[in-house]
C-alpha positions as CSV (number, residue, x, y, z in Angstrom):
1,X,11.5,-45.4,17.5
2,X,9.2,-43.0,19.4
3,X,8.9,-40.0,21.7
4,X,8.8,-36.3,21.8
5,X,11.8,-34.2,21.2
6,X,12.8,-30.5,20.9
7,X,15.8,-31.0,18.5
8,X,14.8,-31.8,14.9
9,X,18.2,-33.5,14.4
10,X,16.5,-36.7,15.5
11,X,15.0,-36.9,12.0
12,X,18.1,-38.6,10.7
13,X,17.8,-41.3,13.4
14,X,14.3,-42.6,13.0
15,X,13.7,-46.5,13.2
16,X,11.2,-48.4,11.1
17,X,7.7,-47.6,12.3
18,X,8.8,-44.6,14.2
19,X,6.3,-42.4,15.8
20,X,8.2,-39.0,16.5
21,X,6.8,-35.7,17.7
22,X,9.1,-32.6,17.5
23,X,8.2,-29.4,19.4
24,X,10.5,-26.6,18.4
25,X,11.6,-24.1,20.9
26,X,13.7,-22.0,18.6
27,X,14.3,-21.6,14.9
28,X,16.4,-24.6,13.5
29,X,18.0,-25.9,10.4
30,X,18.0,-29.6,9.5
31,X,19.2,-31.7,6.8
32,X,16.9,-33.0,4.1
33,X,14.9,-36.0,5.3
34,X,12.9,-39.1,4.0
35,X,10.0,-40.6,5.8
36,X,9.3,-44.5,5.2
37,X,6.1,-46.5,5.1
38,X,4.8,-46.9,8.7
39,X,6.5,-43.8,10.1
40,X,4.5,-41.0,11.7
41,X,6.1,-37.6,12.3
42,X,4.6,-34.5,13.8
43,X,6.5,-31.3,13.9
44,X,5.0,-28.4,16.0
45,X,6.8,-25.2,15.1
46,X,5.6,-23.4,18.2
47,X,5.7,-20.1,16.1
48,X,9.2,-20.9,15.0
49,X,11.0,-21.5,11.6
50,X,12.2,-24.9,10.4
51,X,14.7,-24.5,7.5
52,X,15.4,-27.6,5.5
53,X,19.0,-27.5,4.4
54,X,21.6,-29.5,2.7
55,X,22.2,-32.2,1.9
56,X,19.0,-32.8,-0.1
57,X,17.4,-36.2,-0.5
58,X,15.8,-38.5,-3.0
59,X,16.3,-41.5,-5.2
60,X,19.9,-42.4,-5.9
61,X,21.3,-39.9,-8.5
62,X,18.3,-37.6,-8.1
63,X,18.7,-36.1,-4.6
64,X,16.9,-32.9,-5.3
65,X,14.2,-32.9,-2.5
66,X,14.3,-31.0,0.8
67,X,12.0,-33.7,2.2
68,X,10.7,-36.9,0.5
69,X,7.5,-38.1,2.3
70,X,6.9,-41.6,1.1
71,X,3.6,-43.6,0.7
72,X,2.4,-45.2,4.0
73,X,3.9,-42.5,6.3
74,X,1.9,-39.8,8.1
75,X,3.4,-36.2,8.4
76,X,2.1,-33.1,10.2
77,X,3.7,-29.7,10.1
78,X,1.9,-27.2,12.4
79,X,2.1,-23.6,13.8
80,X,5.0,-21.9,12.2
81,X,7.1,-21.5,9.1
82,X,8.7,-23.9,6.9
83,X,11.5,-22.7,4.6
84,X,14.1,-24.0,2.3
85,X,16.7,-22.6,-0.1
86,X,16.4,-25.6,-2.3
87,X,15.6,-24.4,-5.7
88,X,14.2,-27.8,-6.9
89,X,11.7,-29.8,-5.0
90,X,10.9,-28.7,-1.4
91,X,8.3,-31.2,-0.4
92,X,7.9,-34.4,-2.5
93,X,4.7,-35.8,-1.1
94,X,3.3,-39.3,-1.4
95,X,2.0,-39.6,2.3
96,X,-0.8,-38.4,4.3
97,X,0.2,-34.9,4.8
98,X,-1.3,-32.2,7.1
99,X,-0.2,-28.6,7.0
100,X,-2.0,-26.7,9.9
101,X,-1.5,-22.9,10.5
102,X,1.7,-23.1,8.4
103,X,3.6,-20.5,6.3
104,X,5.8,-22.0,3.5
105,X,8.5,-19.4,2.8
106,X,10.4,-20.8,-0.2
107,X,13.2,-18.5,-1.6
108,X,14.6,-19.3,-4.9
109,X,18.1,-18.2,-5.9
110,X,18.5,-16.5,-9.2
111,X,20.9,-18.4,-11.5
112,X,22.5,-16.5,-14.3
113,X,24.3,-18.4,-17.2
114,X,26.4,-16.9,-19.8
115,X,25.4,-17.8,-23.4
116,X,28.1,-17.9,-26.1
């Protein structure tokens, strides 16, 4: 429900009204995540890179977001690089979001389809 961590895998264990701080000490990859009303999340990259990986998240049947930041939550990303290989929606934001001294490095894959 609260505390300061160095491992961002705690994102999938947040309780209602959680107030979590994450201070990265190395580059990390995490699953997509959703914040809920009343949750506070602060991620200090410490100059490192956080990669948002699979599985992606979202509403049932449309899980296309790397992170979904819902209304009533507060999220801060600072001091590093946020990246994702997700070719759809990287940050779906409805919350109070602060990006401070951040680089967003979003790499899209090229998809080739054969036409008959």
